[in-house]
C-alpha positions, 0 to 999 in steps of 0.5 A, a space after each residue: 486505615 480502618 481500625 477495629 476496636 472491641 466494644 462491650 456493653 453493660 447489662 441493661 443497655 439495648 444492643 439494638 442501639 449500637 448502630 445508631 450510637 456508632 453512626 452518630 456524629 457525636 461518636 464519630 467526632 470523638 473516635 476520629 480524634 484517636 486517628 490523629 494520635 498520640 493516644 491509642 483507643 483499645 476498647 469501649 464499654 458502653 454503660 448507658 445510652 439516652 435516646 431523644 426519640 429516634 436520635 442518640 442523645 447522651 452516651 456514657 462509656 468507659 474506654 481503655 486508652 493508653 499513652 505512647 509509653 503504654 501507661 493508661 489514661 483515665 477513660 470515663 467518658 460522657 458524650 453529649 454532642 455539641 450545644 449552643 448558648 446565646 449571649 444576648 446583650 441589651 443596651 440601654 442608650 438612655 442610661 448608657 448601661 448594658 444587660 445580659 439576658 438570662 433565663 430561669 430553668 429547673 435543673 436537677 443536677 444543681 437541685 434548683 428550680 430557678 437556675 439562671 443561665 444563658 438561653 441554650 440548647 443542643 446542636 443537631 446532627 447537622 451541626 446547625 448551631 445558628 438554627 438551634 440558637 435562634 430556635 432556643 432564643 425564641 422558645 426561652 426568651 420570646 426573641 425572634 432572630 434570623 439564623 444568619 444574624 448570629 455569629 459563631 464565637 467558637 470559630 472565632 476562638 479557633 482562629 477562623 480568619 474569614 470569621 475573624 475578619 467579619 467579627 473585626 468588621 462588625 466591631 469597627 462598624 460599631 465603633 464608628 457608629 459610637 464615635 458618630 453618636 458621640 460627635 453628634 452629642 458633642 456638637 449639640 453641647 457645643 451649639 448650646 455653649 455657643 448660645 451662652 457667652 463663655 466665662 472669659 467673654 463674660 469677664 472681658 465684658 465686665 472688665 470693659 464695663 468697668 473701664 468704661 465706668 472708670 473713664 466716665 468717672 474721670 471725665 465727670 471729675 475733670 468737668 467738675 474741676 473745670 467748673 470750679 476753676 471757672 467759678 474761681 476765675 469769675 469770683 476773682 474777676 468780680 472782685 477786681 471789678 469791685 476794687 476798681 469801682 471803689 477806687 473810682 468813687 474815692 477819686 470822685 470824692 476827692 475832686 468834690 472836696 477840692 
C-alpha cells in the first residue's frame, strides 16, 4: 500500500535534488522500514543534501515519528548509506604473532591529521560491498585482492546460514592446516630427540657401566685372593719339604756316629 508523506525542505536546499534523494537506495531502505511497523512516519523536513557528483552522498533531515500510543520519537536523522571496512590480519609465522593493518587518515570530525582506522569506504548504490572493499584496500594499503576472496561479516552477524557454513568451513580448514603444521613441527622435534639417547636410557647405560665395573672389581679381588692363597700353600709346602730335609740330615749324622 502506497503511503504519501509530506516533505518540506529548509532554506538553501536545492529542490531539484528531491527526486534523486527519494530514489536513492539509502533513502528507500530507510523509509521502507516504517512499512514493517510499529513506528509511524508522518512527515520529513530535509535539512541538507550532500552530492557526490551526480549521486546522493549524505542526507540530513528531521522526521516526525510516533509510537503506537501516539508519543513522539526523537527524529534527527543522518543518512549516509552503507559503508565497508576491511579487517586485514597479517600473520608472522616466524614470531607466531598477528598484526592488524591500519591506515592513517586526516579526519576533520576528530581534528586529527593521522587518525588510525581500518581501510574503509562507502558502498555504492548496487550494494557491491566486496568490490568497494577490494578497491579501498588497493587505494589505501596497496594490497590487491579479488572481490570473491573477501567474506562479508555482516551476513554472518545476521545469521545467513549459507555464509555461516562457508565461514565455518574456512575456519575448519584453517584449524586443520594449523594442526598439520603443528604435527609436522612435533615430528621434527621427535626425530631430533630420537637421535639423542633419552635421559632414562643414559641413566640405564650409566648404571650398566657401573654394574660392569663392580663385577670386574669383584673378579679382580677374587683373583688376587686366589693368588694369595696359592702363594700361602706354596710357602707351607716348601716349609714342609725343608723340615723333612733337616730330619733326614739328622738321621744321617746319627748313623755316622754309630
